TORRO-5014 format. One line per 5 residues: their letters; for each residue y, x, z of N, C-alpha, C. Coordinates in steps of 0.1 Angstrom, whole numbers, plus 2048, in hexadecimal, padded with zeros to 3 digits. Example, Ala and Ser with C-alpha at 12.3 -4.5 7.8 and 13.67 -1.06 7.14 Angstrom:
! TORRO-5014
as = 7C7/884/84E/7D3/87B/84E/7DF/884/84E; 7EA/880/847/7F5/889/847/800/881/84F
***
This chain:
! TORRO-5014
mdgln = 7F4/808/800/800/800/800/80D/809/800; 80C/815/805/818/81E/806/81D/821/7F8; 813/823/7EF/817/827/7E1/81E/81B/7DB; 819/80F/7DE/81F/803/7D8/82D/801/7DD; 82F/804/7EA/83C/802/7F1/846/80C/7EB
qttit = 841/818/7E7/84B/822/7E2/84F/81F/7D4; 848/817/7CC/84B/814/7BE/857/80A/7BE; 863/80E/7C0/86E/805/7C1/877/805/7B4; 875/80F/7AB/87D/811/79F/878/807/795; 881/7FF/790/87D/7F5/785/883/7F9/778
efyfs = 88D/802/778/893/807/76B/898/815/76D; 89A/81B/761/89F/829/761/8AC/829/75B; 8B4/834/75E/8C2/835/759/8C2/842/751; 8C7/841/744/8C9/84D/73C/8D7/853/73F; 8D6/85F/745/8E2/865/74B/8E9/86E/741
dfphl = 8E4/870/735/8E9/87A/72C/8F1/875/720; 8F4/868/720/8FC/862/716/90A/862/71A; 913/864/710/922/864/713/926/856/716; 931/855/71E/937/848/721/93F/844/715; 942/837/715/949/831/709/956/838/706
gngsl = 95D/83C/711/96A/843/70F/969/851/70B; 95D/857/70A/95C/865/707/955/868/6F9; 958/85F/6F0/954/862/6E2/946/85C/6DF; 941/852/6E6/934/84D/6E3/934/846/6D5; 940/840/6D1/940/83A/6C4/93F/844/6B9
llfip = 944/850/6BB/943/85B/6B1/935/85F/6AF; 92D/85D/6B9/91E/860/6B8/917/854/6B3; 91B/848/6B6/915/83C/6B2/914/83A/6A3; 920/83C/69D/921/83A/68E/917/843/686; 918/850/688/90F/859/680/900/856/683
llliy = 8FD/853/690/8EF/850/694/8EA/843/68D; 8F3/839/68D/8F0/82D/686/8ED/82F/677; 8F6/837/670/8F4/83A/662/8E7/842/660; 8E4/84B/668/8D8/852/667/8CC/849/668; 8CC/840/672/8C1/837/674/8BF/82E/668
vfiiv = 8CA/829/662/8CA/820/656/8C4/828/64B; 8C8/834/649/8C3/83D/63E/8B4/83F/640; 8AF/842/64C/8A1/844/64F/899/837/64B; 89E/82C/64F/896/81F/64D/896/81C/63E; 8A2/81D/637/8A3/81A/629/89B/824/621
gnsmi = 89C/831/624/896/83C/61C/887/83B/61D; 881/839/629/873/838/62B/86D/82B/625; 875/821/626/871/814/621/870/815/611; 879/81B/60B/879/81D/5FD/86D/825/5F8; 86A/830/600/85E/838/5FD/851/830/5FE
fcavq = 850/828/609/844/820/60C/842/816/601; 84D/80F/5FD/84C/804/5F3/849/80A/5E5; 850/815/5E2/84D/81B/5D5/83F/81F/5D3; 839/825/5DE/82B/829/5DD/822/81C/5DB; 825/812/5E3/81C/806/5E2/81E/7FE/5D5
mdthl = 829/7FF/5CF/82C/7F7/5C3/82A/7FE/5B6; 82A/80B/5B6/829/813/5AA/81A/817/5A9; 813/812/59F/805/816/59D/802/825/59A; 80D/82C/595/80B/83A/592/80A/842/59F; 80E/83C/5AA/80E/844/5B7/802/83F/5C0
hnpmy = 7F9/838/5BA/7ED/833/5C2/7E3/83E/5C2; 7E5/848/5CA/7DC/853/5CC/7DD/858/5DA; 7D3/860/5DF/7D3/863/5ED/7E0/86A/5F2; 7E5/873/5EA/7F1/87B/5EF/7FD/871/5F2; 800/869/5E8/80B/85F/5EA/808/854/5F4
nfisi = 7FB/851/5F5/7F7/847/600/7FA/84C/60E; 7F7/859/610/7FA/85F/61D/809/861/61F; 810/864/615/81F/865/616/825/857/61A; 820/84C/614/825/83F/617/822/83B/625; 816/83F/62A/812/83C/638/81B/844/641
fsfle = 81E/850/63E/827/859/646/835/852/647; 83A/84E/63C/847/848/63B/847/83B/643; 83D/833/643/83C/827/64A/83C/82A/659; 835/834/65D/835/838/66B/842/83D/670; 849/844/667/857/849/66A/860/83E/66E
iwytt = 85F/833/667/868/827/669/866/823/678; 85A/821/67D/858/81D/68A/85A/828/694; 857/834/691/859/840/699/868/841/69E; 871/83F/694/87F/83F/698/884/832/69E; 87E/827/69B/882/81A/6A0/87F/81A/6AF
vtipk = 875/821/6B4/872/821/6C2/87D/827/6CB; 885/831/6C5/88F/838/6CD/89D/835/6C9; 8A0/836/6BC/8AE/836/6B8/8B6/829/6BB; 8B0/81D/6B9/8B8/811/6BD/8BC/811/6CC; 8B3/816/6D4/8B6/816/6E3/8C1/821/6E5
mlsnl = 8C1/82C/6DE/8CC/836/6DF/8D9/830/6DB; 8D9/828/6D0/8E5/821/6CB/8EA/818/6D5; 8E1/810/6DB/8E5/807/6E6/8EB/80E/6F2; 8E5/819/6F6/8EA/821/701/8F8/827/6FF; 8FB/82A/6F2/908/830/6EF/913/826/6F1
lseqk = 910/819/6EF/91A/80F/6F0/91A/807/6FE; 90F/808/705/90D/800/711/912/808/71D; 917/800/727/91B/806/733/90F/809/73C; 905/800/73B/8F8/801/742/8EE/808/739; 8ED/815/73A/8E4/81D/731/8D6/81D/738
tisfm = 8D0/812/739/8C3/811/740/8B8/80C/737; 8AC/80E/73D/8A0/809/736/896/805/741; 88F/7FA/73F/886/7F6/74A/87A/7FF/74B; 873/7FF/756/867/807/758/85D/805/74D; 85A/7F8/74A/850/7F5/740/855/7F9/732
gcllq = 862/7F7/730/868/7FB/723/867/80A/721; 869/811/72C/868/820/72B/85A/824/727; 850/81E/72E/842/821/72B/83E/81E/71D; 843/812/718/840/80E/70A/847/818/700; 853/81C/703/85A/825/6FA/852/833/6F9
myffh = 84E/838/705/846/844/705/839/842/6FD; 833/837/6FF/826/835/6F9/827/835/6EA; 830/82C/6E5/831/82A/6D6/837/837/6D0; 841/83D/6D6/847/849/6D0/83C/854/6CE; 835/857/6D9/82B/862/6D8/81F/85E/6D0
slgvt = 81B/851/6D1/80F/84C/6C9/812/84D/6BA; 81E/849/6B6/822/84A/6A8/824/859/6A4; 829/861/6AD/82A/86F/6AA/81D/876/6A8; 813/873/6B1/805/878/6AF/7FF/873/6A2; 801/867/69F/7FC/861/692/802/868/686
ealvl = 80F/86B/687/816/872/67C/810/880/67B; 80D/887/686/807/894/686/7FA/894/67F; 7F2/88A/682/7E5/888/67C/7E6/886/66D; 7EF/87D/669/7F1/87B/65B/7F5/887/653; 7FE/88F/659/802/89C/653/7F6/8A5/652
tvmai = 7ED/8A5/65C/7E1/8AD/65B/7D8/8A8/650; 7D6/89B/64F/7CE/895/644/7D5/899/636; 7E2/899/635/7E9/89C/629/7E6/8AB/625; 7E5/8B3/62F/7E2/8C2/62C/7D4/8C3/627; 7CB/8BC/62D/7BD/8BC/629/7BC/8B7/61A
dryva = 7C3/8AC/618/7C3/8A6/60A/7C8/8B0/600; 7D3/8B8/603/7D8/8C2/5F9/7CE/8CD/5F8; 7C7/8D1/603/7BE/8DB/603/7B2/8D8/5F9; 7AD/8CC/5FA/7A2/8C8/5F1/7A7/8C7/5E3; 7B3/8C2/5E1/7B8/8C0/5D3/7BA/8CD/5CC
icspl = 7BF/8D7/5D3/7C2/8E4/5CD/7B6/8EE/5CE; 7AF/8EE/5D8/7A4/8F8/5DA/797/8F3/5D4; 795/8E5/5D3/789/8E0/5CD/78D/8D4/5C4; 794/8D7/5B9/799/8CC/5B1/78F/8C3/5AA; 783/8CA/5A6/779/8C2/5A0/772/8B8/5A9
rypti = 771/8BC/5B6/76A/8B3/5C0/774/8AA/5C6; 781/8AB/5C4/78B/8A3/5CA/789/894/5C9; 786/88F/5BD/784/880/5BB/778/87B/5C3; 76E/883/5C5/762/87F/5CC/763/880/5DB; 76C/889/5E0/76E/88C/5EE/779/882/5F3
mtpwv = 785/881/5ED/790/879/5F2/78F/86B/5EB; 784/864/5EE/783/857/5E8/78C/84D/5F0; 78F/841/5EA/797/837/5F1/791/834/5FF; 784/833/600/77E/830/60D/780/83B/617; 77F/847/613/782/852/61C/790/853/620
ctqls = 799/850/617/7A8/850/61A/7AB/845/624; 7A5/839/622/7A7/82E/62B/7A2/832/639; 796/838/63A/791/83C/647/79A/846/64E; 79F/850/646/7A7/85A/64C/7B4/854/651; 7BA/84B/649/7C7/845/64D/7C5/83C/65A
agscv = 7BA/834/659/7B8/82B/665/7B4/833/671; 7AC/83E/66F/7A8/846/67A/7B4/84D/681; 7BD/852/679/7C9/858/67E/7D1/84E/687; 7D2/842/682/7DA/838/68A/7D3/834/697; 7C6/832/696/7BE/82E/6A2/7BE/839/6AC
fgflm = 7BB/845/6A8/7BB/850/6B1/7C8/853/6B7; 7D3/852/6AF/7E1/855/6B4/7E5/84B/6BF; 7E1/83E/6BD/7E5/834/6C7/7DB/834/6D3; 7CF/838/6D2/7C6/839/6DD/7C8/845/6E6; 7CC/850/6E0/7CD/85D/6E7/7D7/85C/6F3
llpei = 7E2/855/6F1/7EC/855/6FB/7EB/84A/705; 7E1/841/703/7E0/835/70C/7DC/839/71A; 7D2/842/71C/7CF/845/72A/7DB/84C/731; 7E2/854/72A/7EE/85B/730/7F8/851/735; 7FB/847/72D/805/83D/730/800/834/73C
vwist = 7F4/831/73C/7EE/829/747/7EF/831/754; 7EC/83E/753/7ED/846/75F/7FC/847/765; 805/848/75C/813/849/760/818/83B/766; 812/830/761/816/823/766/812/821/774; 808/829/779/803/828/787/80A/831/791
lpfcg = 813/83A/78C/81A/843/795/825/83C/79C; 828/840/7A9/833/83A/7B0/840/841/7AC; 84A/838/7A9/858/83C/7A6/861/836/7B0; 867/83F/7B9/86F/839/7C4/87D/83F/7C3; 881/846/7B9/88E/84C/7B7/88E/85B/7B8
pnqih = 898/861/7B1/8A3/85B/7A9/89D/855/79B; 8A6/84E/794/8A1/848/788/8A9/84C/77B; 8AF/858/77C/8B7/85D/771/8AE/866/767; 8AD/862/75B/8A5/869/751/8AF/872/74A; 8AC/87F/74B/8B5/889/744/8B0/88C/736
qlfcd = 8B0/882/72E/8AC/883/720/8B2/877/718; 8B1/877/70B/8B7/86D/703/8AE/861/702; 8A1/863/705/897/858/705/88D/85B/70F; 884/851/712/879/853/71B/86F/85D/716; 86C/868/71D/862/872/719/85A/876/725
fepvl = 84F/87B/723/845/87E/72E/84B/886/739; 850/892/736/854/89B/740/860/896/748; 86B/891/742/876/88B/74A/872/880/753; 869/877/74E/864/86C/756/85B/870/762; 852/87A/75F/848/87E/769/850/886/774
rlact = 85B/88C/771/862/893/77C/869/889/785; 86A/87C/782/86F/872/78B/865/86C/794; 858/86F/792/84E/869/79A/84E/86F/7A8; 84B/866/7B2/84B/86A/7C0/83D/86F/7C3; 838/879/7BC/82B/87E/7BE/82A/88C/7B9
dtsmi = 81F/893/7BA/81D/8A0/7B5/820/8A1/7A6; 829/8A9/7A1/82C/8A9/793/825/8B5/78C; 81B/8BB/793/814/8C6/78C/80C/8C1/780; 80A/8B3/77F/803/8AE/774/80B/8AF/767; 818/8B3/768/820/8B5/75C/81A/8C1/754
lvedv = 814/8CB/75B/80E/8D6/754/802/8D1/74C; 7FA/8C8/752/7EF/8C2/74B/7F3/8BB/73E; 7FE/8B4/73F/804/8AD/734/807/8B6/729; 80E/8C2/72D/812/8CC/723/806/8D2/71C; 7FB/8D4/724/7EF/8D9/71E/7E9/8D0/714
ihais = 7E8/8C3/717/7E3/8B8/70E/7EB/8B8/701; 7F8/8B8/703/801/8B8/6F7/7FF/8C5/6EE; 7FE/8D0/6F5/7FC/8DD/6EE/7EF/8DD/6E6; 7E5/8D8/6EC/7D8/8D8/6E5/7D8/8D0/6D8; 7DE/8C4/6D9/7DF/8BB/6CE/7E8/8C0/6C3
iltsv = 7F3/8C6/6C7/7FD/8CC/6BD/7F7/8D8/6B6; 7F1/8E1/6BE/7EB/8ED/6B8/7DF/8EB/6B0; 7D7/8E0/6B3/7CC/8DD/6AA/7D1/8D9/69C; 7DA/8D0/69C/7E0/8CB/68F/7E7/8D7/688; 7EF/8DF/68F/7F6/8EA/688/7EC/8F4/683
siitl = 7E1/8F7/68A/7D7/900/685/7D0/8FB/678; 7CC/8EF/678/7C6/8E9/66C/7CF/8E9/660; 7DB/8E5/662/7E5/8E5/657/7E8/8F3/652; 7EB/8FC/65C/7EE/90A/658/7E3/910/650; 7D6/90F/655/7CB/915/64E/7C9/90F/640
syiri = 7CC/902/63F/7CA/8FB/632/7D4/900/628; 7E1/902/62C/7EB/906/623/7EA/915/620; 7E5/91D/629/7E2/92B/626/7D8/92C/61B; 7CE/924/61C/7C3/924/612/7C9/91F/605; 7D2/915/605/7D8/90F/5F9/7E0/91A/5F2
vivil = 7E9/921/5FA/7F1/92B/5F4/7E9/936/5EE; 7DE/93A/5F4/7D6/945/5EE/7D0/940/5E1; 7CB/934/5E0/7C6/92E/5D4/7D1/92D/5C9; 7DD/928/5CD/7E7/927/5C3/7EC/934/5BD; 7EC/93F/5C5/7F0/94C/5C0/7E6/952/5B6
ripsg = 7DA/94C/5B7/7D0/951/5AD/7D0/94A/5A0; 7D9/93F/59F/7DA/937/592/7E1/940/588; 7DB/942/57C/7E1/94B/572/7EE/946/56C; 7EE/939/56A/7F9/933/563/805/931/56D; 811/937/569/81C/936/571/821/927/573
esrqk = 820/91F/568/825/911/569/81C/909/573; 80F/90B/571/805/904/57A/807/909/589; 80A/915/58B/80C/91B/598/819/914/59E; 823/913/596/830/90E/59B/82E/8FF/59F; 826/8F7/596/824/8E9/599/81C/8E7/5A6
afstc = 812/8F0/5A8/80A/8EF/5B4/812/8F2/5C0; 81B/8FC/5BF/824/8FF/5CB/82D/8F3/5CE; 833/8ED/5C3/83D/8E3/5C5/836/8D6/5CC; 829/8D4/5C9/822/8C9/5CE/821/8CA/5DD; 81F/8D7/5E2/81D/8D9/5F0/82A/8DC/5F8
aahit = 834/8DF/5F1/841/8E3/5F7/846/8D9/601; 846/8CC/5FC/84B/8C1/605/843/8C0/611; 836/8C0/610/82D/8BF/61B/82F/8CA/626; 830/8D6/621/832/8E2/62A/840/8E0/631; 84A/8DC/62A/857/8DA/630/857/8D0/63B
vfvlf = 851/8C5/638/850/8BA/643/847/8BF/64E; 83D/8C7/64B/834/8CC/656/83C/8D6/65F; 844/8DE/659/84C/8E8/661/857/8E0/669; 85D/8D7/663/867/8CF/66B/861/8C7/676; 856/8C0/674/850/8B8/67E/84A/8C0/689
fgsva = 841/8C9/686/83B/8D1/690/844/8DB/697; 84D/8E0/68F/857/8EA/695/85F/8E4/6A0; 864/8D8/69E/86C/8D1/6A8/864/8CD/6B4; 858/8C8/6B1/84E/8C3/6BB/84A/8CF/6C4; 848/8DB/6BE/844/8E7/6C5/84F/8EB/6CF
lmylr = 85B/8EB/6CA/866/8EF/6D3/867/8E6/6DF; 863/8D9/6DD/865/8CF/6E8/859/8D0/6F2; 84D/8D2/6EC/841/8CF/6F5/838/8DC/6F7; 83B/8E7/6F0/833/8F3/6F2/83A/8FD/6FA; 841/8F9/704/849/903/70C/844/903/71B
fsatf = 83B/8FA/71F/835/8FA/72C/840/8FA/737; 840/904/73F/84A/904/74B/857/909/747; 859/90E/73A/866/913/736/870/907/735; 87C/90A/739/887/900/739/892/904/72F; 897/8FA/728/8A2/8FD/71F/8AF/8F8/725
pplld = 8BB/8FD/721/8C8/8F8/725/8C8/8E9/721; 8CF/8E1/729/8CF/8D2/726/8D3/8CF/718; 8DE/8D6/713/8E3/8D3/705/8D8/8D6/6FB; 8D1/8E2/6FD/8C7/8E5/6F3/8BB/8DC/6F4; 8B8/8D7/700/8AD/8CD/702/8B0/8C0/6FA
katal = 8BD/8BC/6FB/8C0/8AF/6F4/8C0/8B2/6E5; 8C5/8BE/6E1/8C5/8C1/6D2/8B7/8C1/6CD; 8AE/8C7/6D4/8A0/8C7/6D0/89A/8B9/6CF; 89D/8B1/6D9/898/8A3/6D8/89D/89C/6CC; 8AA/89E/6C9/8B0/898/6BD/8AA/89D/6B0
mfavl = 8A6/8AA/6B0/8A0/8B0/6A4/893/8A9/6A0; 88A/8A7/6AA/87D/8A1/6A6/87D/891/6A6; 887/88B/6AD/888/87D/6AE/891/877/6A3; 89A/87F/69E/8A4/879/695/8A5/882/688; 8A8/88F/689/8AB/897/67E/89F/899/674
aplln = 893/89C/67A/887/89D/671/884/890/66A; 884/885/670/882/878/668/88D/876/65E; 899/87B/660/8A4/879/657/8A2/881/64A; 89C/88D/64B/89A/896/640/88D/892/638; 884/88B/63E/877/888/637/879/880/62A
pviys = 881/875/62A/883/86E/61E/889/876/613; 893/87F/617/899/888/60D/88F/891/607; 887/897/60F/87D/8A1/60B/873/89B/601; 86E/88F/604/864/889/5FC/869/882/5F0; 876/87E/5F0/87B/877/5E4/882/881/5DA
lrnkd = 88A/88A/5E0/892/893/5D7/889/89E/5D1; 87F/8A2/5D8/877/8AE/5D3/86B/8A9/5CB; 869/89C/5C9/85D/897/5C2/862/88F/5B6; 85F/893/5AA/863/88C/59E/85C/87E/59D; 84F/87E/5A0/848/871/59F/84E/867/5A9
mknai = 851/86B/5B5/857/862/5BF/864/85D/5BB; 86D/866/5B5/87A/862/5B1/879/858/5A6; 870/85A/59C/86E/850/591/869/843/596; 860/843/5A0/85A/837/5A6/865/82F/5AD; 86E/836/5B5/879/82F/5BC/882/829/5B2
rkvfl = 886/830/5A7/88F/82A/59D/888/81E/597; 87B/81F/594/875/814/58D/874/807/596; 872/809/5A3/870/7FE/5AC/87D/7F8/5B0; 888/801/5B3/894/7FC/5B9/8A0/7FA/5AF; 89F/800/5A4/8AA/7FE/59A/8A7/7F4/590
pkkvl = 8B0/7EB/58D/8AD/7E1/583/8A9/7E7/575; 8A1/7DF/56E/89C/7E4/561/8A7/7E8/558; 8B2/7E0/557/8BD/7E2/54E/8C4/7F0/551; 8C5/7F3/55E/8CB/800/562/8C2/80B/55D; 8B5/80A/55F/8AC/814/55A/8AD/816/54B
easgs = 8AD/80B/544/8AE/80C/535/8BB/812/531; 8C6/80F/538/8D3/815/535/8D4/824/538; 8CE/828/543/8CD/836/546/8C4/83E/53D; 8BA/837/538/8B1/83E/52F/8B6/840/522; 8C0/837/51E/8C6/839/510/8D1/843/510
l = 8D6/847/51C/8E1/851/51C/8DC/85F/519
***
């Protein structure tokens, strides 16, 4: 009963947002524009892949799934950030905080798994091109996509259930821009040594995906360098360039945030790192996948531009 009596906190307060008189509107407008761009950009990529039959292959299917996940990944945190920038009460309920942590990290783990699957897909396509159609069948791609989602959302469930049983009796100030494991666990009125266990769990999952992706692309680069034709070699490199860029952005920012164990960052750097993987990386993904890919650009034009506009541009 003592533990139940200690659990008096019903909401948390985000202490690191500026007050209305200190320029929060100057942060609200660009963050809102970034969020709109992320939603529109990823929605266009998802719809273009689904509606253009030329893009109905494993690589673009995984890209569309990744874009779909990015929409929800940013929706979990950015709207609440926008609300906190304008609100006097920068609070979130205890249950809301748990749900934000769960969905943010579950979607993040799912994205990491999809990036891993994308690396495996490119490995098979470039290193075993003759066997690619028989290995990456539609059924296999469906299983890989569904498995990534199921595992991503089940992996974090025990962790969230455990946190929900901890006593929180004060203080209730979260020193971060959104609910995250370490800032919330430090508020628990109990032994916080379990934070190290959380860091180890995160490190193992991150390093496993990073290792698979890195080894896949090392092998891919070796095979590409052996291609005698310069044109074919350049085409193969351009195919993987977008994937590698997204991989570096995503896992680079995540590693800065979660592979530091007991190391502490200055508060400003801590917030900048959080913004990097929660906002900036998702912002760049639509740009990378649309501007660096000719097939994607053509599909977006075909789906979203009126036919008369396409005919007029083609005649110029």
